[in-house]
C-alpha positions as a LaTeX table, in Angstrom:
\begin{tabular}{lrrr}
\hline
Residue & $x$ (\AA) & $y$ (\AA) & $z$ (\AA) \\
\hline
Ala1 & 50.45 & $-2.15$ & $-3.66$ \\
Ala2 & 50.11 & 1.54 & $-3.89$ \\
Phe3 & 48.00 & 1.68 & $-0.67$ \\
Lys4 & 50.59 & $-0.36$ & 1.17 \\
Gly5 & 53.47 & 1.91 & 0.03 \\
Tyr6 & 51.57 & 5.02 & 1.00 \\
Ala7 & 50.65 & 3.57 & 4.39 \\
Leu8 & 54.28 & 2.47 & 4.98 \\
Leu9 & 55.54 & 6.06 & 4.11 \\
Lys10 & 53.18 & 7.62 & 6.49 \\
Lys11 & 54.02 & 5.23 & 9.22 \\
Ile12 & 57.68 & 6.01 & 8.89 \\
Ser13 & 56.92 & 9.74 & 8.89 \\
Ala14 & 55.05 & 9.39 & 12.15 \\
Leu15 & 57.72 & 7.27 & 13.80 \\
Glu16 & 60.65 & 9.66 & 12.72 \\
Lys17 & 58.62 & 12.86 & 13.15 \\
Lys18 & 59.45 & 13.88 & 9.68 \\
Asp19 & 57.06 & 14.54 & 6.84 \\
Tyr20 & 58.02 & 12.45 & 3.75 \\
Val21 & 54.86 & 13.01 & 1.97 \\
Gly22 & 54.63 & 16.76 & 2.35 \\
Lys23 & 52.06 & 18.83 & 0.52 \\
Leu24 & 51.16 & 15.97 & $-1.77$ \\
Asp25 & 49.50 & 14.09 & 1.29 \\
Glu26 & 45.98 & 15.09 & 0.57 \\
Asp27 & 46.32 & 14.72 & $-3.21$ \\
Ile28 & 47.64 & 11.15 & $-2.86$ \\
Ser29 & 45.20 & 10.08 & $-0.20$ \\
Gln30 & 42.24 & 11.30 & $-2.43$ \\
Lys31 & 43.63 & 9.51 & $-5.59$ \\
Leu32 & 44.44 & 6.34 & $-3.77$ \\
Lys33 & 41.13 & 6.69 & $-1.70$ \\
Val34 & 42.97 & 6.15 & 1.55 \\
Gly35 & 41.52 & 7.07 & 4.95 \\
Ser36 & 42.95 & 7.31 & 8.34 \\
Val37 & 41.92 & 7.30 & 11.99 \\
Glu38 & 43.60 & 7.51 & 15.34 \\
Val39 & 43.05 & 4.75 & 17.89 \\
Gln40 & 44.33 & 4.04 & 21.30 \\
Trp41 & 46.38 & 0.76 & 21.67 \\
Lys42 & 48.48 & $-0.44$ & 24.44 \\
Gly43 & 48.44 & 2.91 & 26.17 \\
His44 & 49.57 & 5.03 & 23.18 \\
Leu45 & 47.92 & 6.48 & 19.96 \\
Glu46 & 48.25 & 4.77 & 16.74 \\
Lys47 & 47.32 & 6.19 & 13.30 \\
Val48 & 45.69 & 3.43 & 11.27 \\
Tyr49 & 45.40 & 3.79 & 7.40 \\
Tyr50 & 42.79 & 1.91 & 5.39 \\
Pro51 & 41.64 & 1.69 & 1.84 \\
Ile52 & 38.23 & 3.37 & 1.60 \\
Pro53 & 35.84 & 0.60 & 0.46 \\
Arg54 & 34.07 & 1.16 & $-2.91$ \\
Gly55 & 30.34 & 1.35 & $-3.23$ \\
Gly56 & 29.80 & 2.28 & 0.48 \\
Tyr57 & 28.27 & 5.55 & 1.41 \\
Val58 & 26.43 & 7.06 & 4.31 \\
Arg59 & 23.04 & 8.64 & 3.37 \\
Asn60 & 22.44 & 12.31 & 4.16 \\
Lys61 & 19.33 & 11.45 & 6.18 \\
Ile62 & 21.34 & 8.96 & 8.32 \\
Lys63 & 24.04 & 11.69 & 8.97 \\
Glu64 & 21.24 & 14.10 & 10.15 \\
Glu65 & 19.76 & 11.35 & 12.39 \\
Leu66 & 23.23 & 10.80 & 14.00 \\
Lys67 & 24.04 & 14.42 & 14.37 \\
Trp68 & 20.89 & 15.30 & 16.34 \\
Gly69 & 20.05 & 11.96 & 17.89 \\
Ile70 & 23.38 & 11.06 & 19.59 \\
Asp71 & 23.37 & 10.98 & 23.37 \\
Arg72 & 25.47 & 13.98 & 24.63 \\
Lys73 & 25.08 & 13.75 & 28.42 \\
Ser74 & 28.69 & 13.04 & 28.97 \\
Lys75 & 31.85 & 12.16 & 27.10 \\
Phe76 & 31.67 & 8.39 & 27.89 \\
Asp77 & 27.87 & 8.33 & 26.95 \\
Lys78 & 28.66 & 10.17 & 23.63 \\
Gln79 & 31.55 & 7.86 & 22.64 \\
Lys80 & 29.27 & 4.81 & 23.65 \\
Asp81 & 26.30 & 5.94 & 21.78 \\
Phe82 & 28.48 & 6.91 & 18.71 \\
Leu83 & 29.65 & 3.33 & 18.55 \\
Met84 & 26.16 & 1.95 & 18.78 \\
Trp85 & 25.01 & 4.35 & 15.95 \\
Ser86 & 28.09 & 3.18 & 13.98 \\
Leu87 & 27.08 & $-0.49$ & 14.20 \\
Glu88 & 23.78 & 0.22 & 12.64 \\
Ile89 & 25.15 & 2.66 & 10.22 \\
Val90 & 27.52 & $-0.01$ & 9.05 \\
Glu91 & 24.68 & $-2.35$ & 8.39 \\
Asp92 & 22.82 & 0.37 & 6.46 \\
Ile93 & 25.86 & 1.01 & 4.36 \\
Ala94 & 26.05 & $-2.68$ & 3.54 \\
His95 & 22.29 & $-2.57$ & 2.73 \\
Gln96 & 22.68 & 0.34 & 0.37 \\
Arg97 & 25.78 & $-1.26$ & $-1.40$ \\
Tyr98 & 23.68 & $-4.45$ & $-2.06$ \\
Phe99 & 20.95 & $-2.57$ & $-3.85$ \\
Ser100 & 23.32 & $-0.21$ & $-5.62$ \\
Ser101 & 24.27 & $-3.35$ & $-7.74$ \\
Ile102 & 20.72 & $-3.46$ & $-9.27$ \\
Pro103 & 20.50 & $-0.41$ & $-11.66$ \\
Val104 & 16.80 & 0.17 & $-11.56$ \\
Ile105 & 16.54 & $-0.10$ & $-7.75$ \\
Asn106 & 19.69 & 2.05 & $-7.36$ \\
Tyr107 & 18.28 & 4.74 & $-9.69$ \\
Ile108 & 14.95 & 4.89 & $-7.63$ \\
Met109 & 16.78 & 5.06 & $-4.26$ \\
Lys110 & 19.33 & 7.62 & $-5.30$ \\
His111 & 16.85 & 10.04 & $-6.69$ \\
Asp112 & 14.47 & 9.98 & $-3.68$ \\
Ile113 & 14.58 & 13.78 & $-3.48$ \\
Trp114 & 13.34 & 13.89 & $-7.04$ \\
Trp115 & 10.16 & 11.95 & $-6.17$ \\
Asp116 & 9.59 & 14.20 & $-3.02$ \\
Trp117 & 9.63 & 17.25 & $-5.28$ \\
Leu118 & 7.50 & 15.61 & $-8.08$ \\
Val119 & 4.77 & 14.73 & $-5.65$ \\
Phe120 & 4.55 & 18.21 & $-4.33$ \\
Leu121 & 5.13 & 20.26 & $-7.62$ \\
Ile122 & 2.64 & 18.26 & $-9.72$ \\
Ala123 & 0.04 & 18.68 & $-6.99$ \\
Leu124 & 0.71 & 22.51 & $-6.94$ \\
Val125 & 0.48 & 22.73 & $-10.68$ \\
Leu126 & $-2.89$ & 20.79 & $-10.61$ \\
Gln127 & $-4.14$ & 23.06 & $-7.92$ \\
Leu128 & $-3.19$ & 26.25 & $-9.84$ \\
Trp129 & $-4.88$ & 24.75 & $-12.88$ \\
Leu130 & $-8.01$ & 24.07 & $-10.82$ \\
Leu131 & $-8.01$ & 27.84 & $-9.60$ \\
Lys132 & $-8.10$ & 28.84 & $-13.31$ \\
Glu133 & $-10.53$ & 26.12 & $-14.62$ \\
Trp134 & $-13.11$ & 25.61 & $-11.76$ \\
Lys135 & $-15.97$ & 27.92 & $-12.45$ \\
Ile136 & $-19.76$ & 27.51 & $-12.14$ \\
Met137 & $-21.95$ & 28.28 & $-15.26$ \\
Gly138 & $-25.54$ & 28.65 & $-15.11$ \\
Ile139 & $-28.58$ & 28.78 & $-17.46$ \\
Asp140 & $-31.60$ & 30.92 & $-16.91$ \\
Ser141 & $-34.51$ & 28.75 & $-17.57$ \\
Gly142 & $-36.72$ & 31.87 & $-18.28$ \\
Asn143 & $-34.55$ & 32.95 & $-21.11$ \\
Ile144 & $-32.35$ & 29.96 & $-22.53$ \\
Ala145 & $-31.97$ & 31.10 & $-26.13$ \\
Glu146 & $-30.45$ & 34.47 & $-25.28$ \\
Asp147 & $-28.32$ & 32.90 & $-22.56$ \\
Leu148 & $-26.76$ & 30.47 & $-24.93$ \\
Arg149 & $-25.83$ & 33.17 & $-27.48$ \\
Lys150 & $-23.42$ & 34.55 & $-24.90$ \\
Lys151 & $-21.53$ & 31.29 & $-24.50$ \\
Thr152 & $-18.85$ & 29.64 & $-26.59$ \\
Glu153 & $-19.43$ & 26.48 & $-28.63$ \\
His154 & $-17.58$ & 24.41 & $-26.00$ \\
Glu155 & $-19.58$ & 25.77 & $-23.15$ \\
Gln156 & $-22.71$ & 25.12 & $-25.09$ \\
Lys157 & $-21.68$ & 21.40 & $-25.59$ \\
Cys158 & $-20.88$ & 21.31 & $-21.92$ \\
Leu159 & $-24.32$ & 22.60 & $-20.86$ \\
Gln160 & $-26.38$ & 20.40 & $-23.17$ \\
Asp161 & $-27.78$ & 18.16 & $-20.33$ \\
Leu162 & $-28.17$ & 21.21 & $-18.18$ \\
Ile163 & $-30.36$ & 22.94 & $-20.97$ \\
Lys164 & $-32.71$ & 19.86 & $-20.79$ \\
Lys165 & $-33.05$ & 20.23 & $-17.04$ \\
Ala166 & $-33.67$ & 23.98 & $-17.37$ \\
Glu167 & $-36.48$ & 23.45 & $-19.85$ \\
Gln168 & $-37.99$ & 21.00 & $-17.30$ \\
Asn169 & $-37.52$ & 23.52 & $-14.48$ \\
Lys170 & $-39.11$ & 26.31 & $-16.41$ \\
Thr171 & $-42.49$ & 24.74 & $-15.89$ \\
Gln172 & $-41.67$ & 24.35 & $-12.13$ \\
Gly173 & $-40.66$ & 28.11 & $-11.81$ \\
Ile174 & $-37.01$ & 27.41 & $-11.14$ \\
Leu175 & $-35.11$ & 30.10 & $-13.13$ \\
Lys176 & $-31.53$ & 29.34 & $-12.44$ \\
Thr177 & $-29.56$ & 26.02 & $-12.66$ \\
Ser178 & $-25.63$ & 25.71 & $-12.71$ \\
Lys179 & $-22.86$ & 23.29 & $-13.31$ \\
Met180 & $-19.09$ & 23.22 & $-13.35$ \\
Cys181 & $-17.93$ & 23.63 & $-16.85$ \\
Pro182 & $-14.04$ & 23.69 & $-17.46$ \\
Ser183 & $-12.37$ & 24.50 & $-20.69$ \\
Glu184 & $-11.28$ & 22.05 & $-23.38$ \\
Gly185 & $-8.40$ & 19.93 & $-22.49$ \\
Phe186 & $-9.07$ & 20.04 & $-18.78$ \\
Tyr187 & $-9.85$ & 16.40 & $-18.12$ \\
Phe188 & $-7.04$ & 15.41 & $-20.51$ \\
Thr189 & $-4.48$ & 17.46 & $-18.41$ \\
Ile190 & $-5.75$ & 15.90 & $-15.17$ \\
Val191 & $-5.38$ & 12.41 & $-16.47$ \\
Cys192 & $-1.88$ & 13.00 & $-17.87$ \\
Leu193 & $-0.51$ & 14.77 & $-14.81$ \\
Gly194 & $-2.39$ & 12.41 & $-12.39$ \\
Ile195 & $-0.73$ & 9.34 & $-14.06$ \\
Val196 & 2.80 & 10.94 & $-13.61$ \\
His197 & 1.77 & 11.82 & $-9.98$ \\
Ile198 & 0.71 & 8.21 & $-9.24$ \\
Phe199 & 4.17 & 6.98 & $-10.47$ \\
Ala200 & 5.95 & 9.79 & $-8.45$ \\
Cys201 & 4.13 & 8.49 & $-5.25$ \\
Ile202 & 4.90 & 4.90 & $-6.05$ \\
Phe203 & 8.55 & 5.59 & $-6.63$ \\
Leu204 & 8.72 & 7.72 & $-3.44$ \\
Ser205 & 7.18 & 4.81 & $-1.46$ \\
Met206 & 9.46 & 2.41 & $-3.00$ \\
Ser207 & 12.60 & 4.50 & $-2.39$ \\
Tyr208 & 11.69 & 4.79 & 1.28 \\
Phe209 & 10.86 & 1.23 & 1.85 \\
Leu210 & 13.76 & $-0.28$ & $-0.06$ \\
Ala211 & 16.21 & 2.08 & 1.82 \\
Asn212 & 14.66 & 1.41 & 5.23 \\
Tyr213 & 12.83 & $-1.96$ & 5.31 \\
His214 & 15.74 & $-3.55$ & 7.39 \\
Arg215 & 15.11 & $-0.80$ & 10.00 \\
Ile216 & 11.41 & $-1.46$ & 10.42 \\
Thr217 & 10.75 & $-3.41$ & 13.57 \\
Ile218 & 7.61 & $-4.90$ & 15.21 \\
Lys219 & 8.82 & $-4.79$ & 18.82 \\
Asn220 & 10.40 & $-1.74$ & 20.37 \\
Asn221 & 14.22 & $-2.29$ & 21.10 \\
Pro222 & 15.81 & 0.40 & 23.34 \\
Asn223 & 19.40 & $-0.57$ & 22.25 \\
Lys224 & 18.59 & 0.14 & 18.58 \\
Arg225 & 19.19 & 3.71 & 17.50 \\
Met226 & 17.89 & 3.60 & 13.96 \\
Ser227 & 14.83 & 1.36 & 14.27 \\
Ile228 & 11.53 & 2.46 & 12.75 \\
Lys229 & 8.28 & 1.27 & 14.22 \\
Trp230 & 6.04 & $-0.55$ & 11.83 \\
His231 & 3.14 & 1.68 & 12.86 \\
Ser232 & 5.06 & 4.87 & 12.18 \\
Phe233 & 2.86 & 7.80 & 11.09 \\
Tyr234 & 5.07 & 8.29 & 7.92 \\
His235 & 3.93 & 4.80 & 6.74 \\
Phe236 & 0.25 & 5.67 & 6.96 \\
Tyr237 & 1.17 & 9.06 & 5.42 \\
Leu238 & 2.63 & 7.35 & 2.35 \\
Ala239 & $-0.45$ & 5.23 & 2.09 \\
Leu240 & $-2.64$ & 8.31 & 2.17 \\
Leu241 & $-0.57$ & 9.85 & $-0.57$ \\
Leu242 & $-0.92$ & 6.82 & $-2.78$ \\
Ile243 & $-4.70$ & 6.67 & $-2.32$ \\
Cys244 & $-5.23$ & 10.43 & $-2.86$ \\
Ser245 & $-3.15$ & 10.29 & $-5.88$ \\
Ala246 & $-5.06$ & 7.32 & $-7.36$ \\
Cys247 & $-8.43$ & 8.88 & $-6.52$ \\
Gly248 & $-7.49$ & 12.36 & $-7.57$ \\
Ile249 & $-8.15$ & 11.71 & $-11.29$ \\
Tyr250 & $-11.73$ & 10.53 & $-10.53$ \\
Thr251 & $-12.37$ & 13.58 & $-8.28$ \\
Asn252 & $-11.22$ & 15.99 & $-11.10$ \\
Gly253 & $-8.13$ & 16.87 & $-9.18$ \\
Met254 & $-9.81$ & 17.70 & $-5.84$ \\
Leu255 & $-7.72$ & 15.23 & $-3.66$ \\
Tyr256 & $-4.50$ & 16.49 & $-4.99$ \\
Cys257 & $-4.81$ & 19.25 & $-2.40$ \\
Val258 & $-3.74$ & 16.72 & 0.22 \\
His259 & $-0.26$ & 16.47 & $-1.40$ \\
Leu260 & 0.43 & 20.13 & $-0.78$ \\
Phe261 & 1.15 & 19.14 & 2.83 \\
His262 & 4.16 & 17.28 & 1.45 \\
Ile263 & 6.02 & 20.70 & 1.46 \\
Ala264 & 6.68 & 19.97 & 5.23 \\
Thr265 & 9.08 & 17.07 & 4.35 \\
Leu266 & 10.97 & 19.31 & 1.77 \\
Phe267 & 11.89 & 22.04 & 4.20 \\
Asp268 & 13.50 & 21.35 & 7.58 \\
Leu269 & 12.04 & 24.42 & 9.13 \\
Leu270 & 8.45 & 23.33 & 8.58 \\
Gly271 & 9.27 & 19.87 & 9.73 \\
Arg272 & 10.59 & 21.34 & 12.90 \\
Val273 & 7.45 & 23.37 & 13.55 \\
Ile274 & 5.33 & 20.15 & 13.09 \\
Arg275 & 7.60 & 18.30 & 15.55 \\
Gly276 & 7.31 & 21.19 & 18.06 \\
Ala277 & 3.55 & 21.22 & 17.79 \\
Thr278 & 3.27 & 17.42 & 18.21 \\
Lys279 & 6.04 & 17.04 & 20.74 \\
His280 & 3.43 & 16.44 & 23.43 \\
Ala281 & 0.96 & 14.84 & 21.20 \\
Asp282 & $-0.13$ & 12.20 & 23.81 \\
Gln283 & $-0.93$ & 14.87 & 26.38 \\
Leu284 & $-2.79$ & 16.92 & 23.81 \\
Leu285 & $-4.98$ & 13.82 & 23.06 \\
Val286 & $-5.77$ & 13.43 & 26.72 \\
Cys287 & $-7.13$ & 17.00 & 26.69 \\
Met288 & $-9.63$ & 16.36 & 23.92 \\
Pro289 & $-11.81$ & 13.92 & 26.04 \\
Phe290 & $-11.65$ & 16.42 & 28.87 \\
Ala291 & $-12.90$ & 19.18 & 26.59 \\
Val292 & $-15.77$ & 16.94 & 25.32 \\
Ile293 & $-16.75$ & 16.05 & 28.91 \\
Ile294 & $-17.01$ & 19.71 & 29.77 \\
Ala295 & $-19.15$ & 20.40 & 26.68 \\
Tyr296 & $-21.32$ & 17.24 & 27.49 \\
Cys297 & $-21.96$ & 18.61 & 31.15 \\
Tyr298 & $-23.16$ & 21.82 & 29.68 \\
Ala299 & $-25.31$ & 20.08 & 27.05 \\
Ile300 & $-27.13$ & 18.28 & 29.95 \\
Ile301 & $-27.86$ & 21.59 & 31.63 \\
Tyr302 & $-29.11$ & 23.23 & 28.48 \\
Phe303 & $-31.29$ & 20.17 & 27.52 \\
Ser304 & $-32.62$ & 19.84 & 31.09 \\
Leu305 & $-33.50$ & 23.61 & 31.62 \\
Phe306 & $-33.20$ & 25.81 & 28.57 \\
Tyr307 & $-33.88$ & 23.47 & 25.56 \\
Glu308 & $-36.62$ & 25.97 & 24.21 \\
Met309 & $-34.25$ & 28.88 & 23.97 \\
Phe310 & $-32.36$ & 27.55 & 20.88 \\
Asn311 & $-32.99$ & 29.25 & 17.48 \\
His312 & $-33.15$ & 26.76 & 14.67 \\
Asp313 & $-32.61$ & 29.66 & 12.17 \\
Lys314 & $-29.06$ & 30.01 & 13.61 \\
Met315 & $-28.29$ & 26.29 & 13.59 \\
Glu316 & $-29.03$ & 25.89 & 17.21 \\
Tyr317 & $-30.66$ & 22.50 & 17.97 \\
Cys318 & $-31.49$ & 20.88 & 21.34 \\
Asn319 & $-34.35$ & 18.59 & 20.51 \\
Thr320 & $-32.29$ & 15.68 & 21.76 \\
Leu321 & $-29.30$ & 15.45 & 24.12 \\
Gly322 & $-27.17$ & 14.40 & 21.13 \\
Gln323 & $-28.19$ & 17.57 & 19.13 \\
Cys324 & $-27.58$ & 19.67 & 22.24 \\
Leu325 & $-24.08$ & 18.27 & 22.53 \\
Leu326 & $-23.17$ & 18.88 & 18.93 \\
Thr327 & $-24.62$ & 22.53 & 19.22 \\
Val328 & $-22.51$ & 23.07 & 22.28 \\
Leu329 & $-19.34$ & 21.69 & 20.61 \\
Lys330 & $-19.91$ & 23.84 & 17.50 \\
Asn331 & $-20.22$ & 27.07 & 19.59 \\
Ser332 & $-17.40$ & 26.12 & 21.85 \\
Leu333 & $-15.01$ & 26.24 & 18.92 \\
Arg334 & $-16.18$ & 29.66 & 17.87 \\
Pro335 & $-14.70$ & 32.91 & 19.39 \\
Ser336 & $-17.02$ & 34.50 & 21.77 \\
Ser337 & $-16.94$ & 37.20 & 24.53 \\
Gly338 & $-17.08$ & 34.65 & 27.30 \\
Gly339 & $-19.71$ & 32.05 & 26.69 \\
His340 & $-21.61$ & 30.45 & 23.88 \\
Asn341 & $-23.57$ & 33.52 & 22.75 \\
Tyr342 & $-26.89$ & 31.60 & 22.12 \\
Ser343 & $-29.95$ & 33.30 & 21.19 \\
Trp344 & $-31.83$ & 32.63 & 24.47 \\
Thr345 & $-35.21$ & 32.94 & 22.46 \\
Gly346 & $-38.03$ & 33.71 & 24.80 \\
Arg347 & $-35.83$ & 33.98 & 27.98 \\
Arg348 & $-35.90$ & 37.68 & 28.88 \\
Ser349 & $-36.39$ & 37.69 & 32.72 \\
Phe350 & $-33.80$ & 38.72 & 35.17 \\
Ser351 & $-33.49$ & 35.16 & 36.52 \\
Asp352 & $-32.63$ & 34.14 & 33.03 \\
Leu353 & $-29.86$ & 36.76 & 33.10 \\
Val354 & $-28.51$ & 35.34 & 36.20 \\
Tyr355 & $-28.42$ & 31.93 & 34.86 \\
Arg356 & $-26.79$ & 33.03 & 31.71 \\
Val357 & $-24.02$ & 34.90 & 33.64 \\
Ile358 & $-23.35$ & 31.81 & 35.71 \\
Ile359 & $-23.28$ & 29.35 & 32.78 \\
Asp360 & $-21.19$ & 31.62 & 30.43 \\
Ser361 & $-18.69$ & 32.61 & 33.16 \\
Thr362 & $-18.16$ & 29.08 & 34.42 \\
Phe363 & $-17.88$ & 27.88 & 30.81 \\
Trp364 & $-15.38$ & 30.67 & 29.99 \\
Ile365 & $-13.22$ & 29.78 & 33.09 \\
Leu366 & $-13.25$ & 25.99 & 32.46 \\
Phe367 & $-13.07$ & 25.78 & 28.63 \\
Thr368 & $-11.56$ & 28.99 & 27.46 \\
Ile369 & $-9.06$ & 29.97 & 30.24 \\
Ile370 & $-8.08$ & 26.68 & 31.67 \\
Gly371 & $-8.56$ & 24.26 & 28.67 \\
Leu372 & $-7.27$ & 26.31 & 25.83 \\
Asn373 & $-4.46$ & 27.74 & 27.86 \\
Val374 & $-3.31$ & 24.20 & 28.76 \\
Val375 & $-3.30$ & 23.33 & 25.09 \\
Thr376 & $-1.43$ & 26.45 & 24.19 \\
Ser377 & 1.15 & 25.86 & 26.85 \\
Leu378 & 1.69 & 22.23 & 25.82 \\
Ile379 & 2.50 & 23.39 & 22.22 \\
Leu380 & 4.74 & 26.20 & 23.32 \\
Asp381 & 6.62 & 23.84 & 25.74 \\
Gly382 & 7.14 & 21.42 & 22.87 \\
Phe383 & 8.70 & 24.27 & 20.83 \\
Arg384 & 10.99 & 25.33 & 23.84 \\
Gln385 & 12.01 & 21.85 & 24.51 \\
Leu386 & 13.06 & 21.15 & 20.83 \\
Lys387 & 14.92 & 24.53 & 20.72 \\
Ala388 & 16.75 & 23.80 & 23.95 \\
Glu389 & 17.74 & 20.35 & 22.68 \\
Arg390 & 18.91 & 21.73 & 19.34 \\
Glu391 & 20.91 & 24.53 & 20.82 \\
Lys392 & 22.58 & 22.05 & 23.34 \\
Ala393 & 23.43 & 19.87 & 20.28 \\
Val394 & 24.86 & 22.70 & 18.20 \\
Lys395 & 26.93 & 24.00 & 21.09 \\
Asp396 & 28.35 & 20.46 & 21.79 \\
Met397 & 29.19 & 19.98 & 18.04 \\
Glu398 & 30.86 & 23.34 & 17.88 \\
Thr399 & 33.01 & 23.21 & 20.99 \\
Leu400 & 33.59 & 19.44 & 21.80 \\
Cys401 & 35.16 & 16.71 & 19.58 \\
Thr402 & 32.64 & 13.72 & 19.59 \\
Val403 & 35.71 & 11.21 & 19.18 \\
Cys404 & 38.22 & 12.44 & 21.90 \\
Gly405 & 36.13 & 14.86 & 23.83 \\
Leu406 & 38.76 & 17.69 & 23.67 \\
Ser407 & 37.42 & 21.23 & 23.61 \\
Lys408 & 37.90 & 23.76 & 20.88 \\
Asp409 & 39.53 & 26.20 & 23.23 \\
Tyr410 & 42.05 & 23.56 & 24.29 \\
Leu411 & 43.08 & 22.58 & 20.84 \\
Thr412 & 43.27 & 26.26 & 19.58 \\
Ser413 & 45.43 & 27.23 & 22.68 \\
Asn414 & 47.88 & 24.42 & 21.58 \\
Gly415 & 48.05 & 25.69 & 18.03 \\
Ile416 & 45.69 & 23.06 & 16.48 \\
Ser417 & 43.01 & 24.18 & 14.08 \\
Trp418 & 39.48 & 23.07 & 15.04 \\
Val419 & 38.54 & 22.52 & 11.53 \\
Thr420 & 41.61 & 20.30 & 10.75 \\
His421 & 41.05 & 18.30 & 13.95 \\
Thr422 & 37.36 & 17.61 & 13.32 \\
Glu423 & 37.63 & 17.17 & 9.49 \\
Arg424 & 40.90 & 15.23 & 9.18 \\
Glu425 & 42.26 & 13.93 & 12.57 \\
His426 & 38.97 & 12.93 & 14.29 \\
Asn427 & 36.26 & 12.98 & 11.45 \\
Ile428 & 33.41 & 10.83 & 12.75 \\
Trp429 & 32.58 & 9.71 & 9.19 \\
Ser430 & 36.23 & 8.49 & 8.72 \\
Tyr431 & 35.69 & 6.30 & 11.74 \\
Val432 & 32.39 & 4.94 & 10.47 \\
Thr433 & 34.00 & 4.14 & 7.00 \\
Phe434 & 36.84 & 2.45 & 9.00 \\
Phe435 & 34.38 & 0.37 & 10.87 \\
Tyr436 & 32.73 & $-0.58$ & 7.68 \\
Tyr437 & 36.01 & $-1.56$ & 6.14 \\
Leu438 & 36.71 & $-3.82$ & 9.07 \\
Gln439 & 33.29 & $-5.40$ & 8.82 \\
Glu440 & 33.69 & $-6.12$ & 5.08 \\
His441 & 37.33 & $-6.77$ & 4.71 \\
Ser442 & 37.94 & $-10.48$ & 4.20 \\
Gly443 & 41.79 & $-10.50$ & 4.34 \\
Arg444 & 44.08 & $-10.38$ & 7.31 \\
Phe445 & 44.09 & $-7.70$ & 9.94 \\
Ser446 & 46.88 & $-6.12$ & 11.91 \\
Ala447 & 46.92 & $-6.53$ & 15.57 \\
Val448 & 45.54 & $-3.03$ & 16.08 \\
Glu449 & 42.77 & $-3.56$ & 13.57 \\
Asn450 & 41.73 & $-6.87$ & 15.09 \\
Glu451 & 41.54 & $-5.39$ & 18.51 \\
Val452 & 39.45 & $-2.43$ & 17.33 \\
Leu453 & 37.14 & $-4.67$ & 15.50 \\
Gln454 & 36.55 & $-6.86$ & 18.58 \\
Lys455 & 35.86 & $-3.84$ & 20.82 \\
Phe456 & 33.72 & $-2.17$ & 18.06 \\
Lys457 & 31.42 & $-5.25$ & 17.98 \\
Lys458 & 31.01 & $-4.93$ & 21.83 \\
Thr459 & 30.54 & $-1.13$ & 21.63 \\
Asp460 & 33.56 & $-0.87$ & 24.01 \\
Pro461 & 34.77 & 2.82 & 23.42 \\
Ser462 & 38.24 & 2.10 & 25.13 \\
Phe463 & 40.05 & 2.09 & 21.77 \\
Leu464 & 38.99 & 5.74 & 20.96 \\
Pro465 & 41.47 & 8.62 & 21.70 \\
Asn466 & 39.89 & 9.56 & 25.10 \\
Gly467 & 41.19 & 13.19 & 25.63 \\
Arg468 & 44.07 & 12.72 & 23.39 \\
Cys469 & 45.18 & 13.23 & 19.82 \\
Ile470 & 48.50 & 12.57 & 18.02 \\
Ser471 & 49.06 & 16.25 & 17.33 \\
Ile472 & 49.08 & 17.22 & 20.91 \\
Asp473 & 51.03 & 14.12 & 22.00 \\
Thr474 & 53.69 & 14.92 & 19.34 \\
Lys475 & 53.81 & 18.59 & 20.50 \\
Ile476 & 54.26 & 17.40 & 24.14 \\
Ser477 & 57.11 & 15.12 & 23.27 \\
Ile478 & 58.94 & 17.63 & 21.22 \\
Glu479 & 58.70 & 20.16 & 24.04 \\
Ala480 & 59.97 & 17.59 & 26.54 \\
Glu481 & 63.00 & 16.93 & 24.32 \\
\hline
\end{tabular}
């Protein structure tokens, strides 16, 4: 009843061009939880008021996806894409509302950021603990008794089995044996924090899949804006986090270093750096076989003509073609002054110098100049492309209204605040909430609401105020009078 009275009062205010609500408008709408949107109906604009449904909310991650993922090629494309996004967002809101009725699941899903930070912070604490505790202690088998006097009681207990080995090695002439010997409480700390870390990884995976399992698809659908492929890298990444967390206890905390990479999901800047570096991942993968082929060709040359020049003391092997290939690959990844910088043992003639100049210079041109520069240019191009897309999206959001397409300059020149227009008159999230209300409402609809619902289901943007808003229409009509 309160909502109907408020909506009726606002309708009368709009028709008579008088504000009967006044300064209490915003306070009343917040208390009654009333939203409003402008829609086009039968050639004129209508302001529709609706009660904001309880329990429905748009996740921040979804808001970010829409903000950066909407098609901004033209005004029509943007409105059409906005409705396609809204259809799936409405489904997501209904999905979140269903799980919010289950307290345990709702708690896990709402605190997903907690699990993200716990996974990283516990891993960081464990690695700092390892930096302090991991140290190698040795026993001099030539002087065991004097060596033990310098050690604490805990260290002596830790080195008991090592002492036995040292006594055996004494007869063999081995004077020094060593072992990792952490302080007391080390393994207890690893187990306790490790168990908490496992649960954090489990809750992180649960919060992700419970919130997104309805979006995971097997087949790629170009009409879906929020679909997630079943073989998404993030799915394998979550599995890796769980495996490394479970095995971290048995490896004395070593595998927890993998979870430090989780910092990239906590900060958007790091995430953008990774996305930029992997923007052309498919092309970068094609470059890898090409690099191996170059190395293989040179391995054949070395194995056929110069296999005796390799120095085993410098880890240069070419007794088989496979060894030669691994040696070439190893030296190809090292910085050099043009070529591989092999020892060329026993090859000191002028003809050998000519061969070396030819081999090193051609390899330097093919692998270093062409190959590495291609990889570098692909990575830089990925960064440039992402930056250009982001700048275009930011400029569009700051200068053009997503709903009606009116520019900021045009609105400002007509005395309408850009902030008021985008946050109150044509707020995209008010429209999404309105669409959710239409989908979930079980009562009767007005003629306007019914038409909007039918067009929304068909993603027909003709009901959106294209190039218009009630504020400007009202101003024009007043000036005409």
